[in-house]
N, C-alpha and C positions, 0 to 999 in steps of 0.2 A: 430516536431512530438511530438505526446503526451507520457507519461509514458505509459499509456496503450500498445501503439502500438508497443514500444519497447521492454518492457516484453512480448508482443504474440511474436513478430518478434525470439526473443533470444529464447523461450520457444520452439518455432517450430523447430529452428534450431537445437536445442537440443537434439530434437525425444522426447519429453514430451507434453504428455496430459495436460490439465486444471486440472483433476483431480487429476495426477499424482503429478503437479509441488503443488497443495494444501495440497495432504498428506506431501510435501516435508516439507513446512512451516508452518503448523498448521493451516490453513485456510479451507473455505470450496470451493467448486468448482464452486460455485454461486459468492460468492465473486470474485474470478480470476477472472470469466468471465464480471463480473462489471466492474471491473478494467480494463481489456483491451478494454472495449466499451468505455471506458471515463465515464462511469455511476457514478461513483464515482469520484469525482473533485480532491480533495485532499486528499489520501489514508496516511494512520496513518504513522509517520516516520519511528514507528517499523515493520509495514508491509512491507515499503519499503526497510528497513535493511534484511529483511529476504526476500524477491525476489533478492536481491543483493548477499547477501551470496548461494542461491541454485542455480543463474544463472552463478556466476563468475564474474557480471561485475558492474560499479558504476553508481550510480541511485543518485548521492550527491545535483548534482543541482535540482532534484524534491524534494528533501525534505525541508519539514518546518525547521526551528529553531528549535532545542532540547525545549521542554516547561519549563520554570521558574517555582519556587513556585508560583510567582503573578501572570502568566498566567493561571495558572489550578486554582487558590482560584476564578480570575475571571472567567473562564468560569464555575465552579461549581455554583457559586452564580449566574450568567446569566440563568442555565439551573432552579434552585431553589429558585428565588424570585418570594414571593406569591404577587400581587397585592390587 
């Protein structure tokens, strides 16, 4: 089962709309919908932590590892390299 499907099931189980959940965790309803559908393949760790706290269940196995300073620099450089 994907992280999006798990989030959707838990949200529905708790009686929350996508809009209500989005308001709770500080993202848009559209972003919640995209994560639930699987359109966001790798949600950010910080976003998954917010879902985890709002819905009260563990998503640790779906979280990417915390970003190190080296990986942040590499990501920055890969997005800002000029050919």
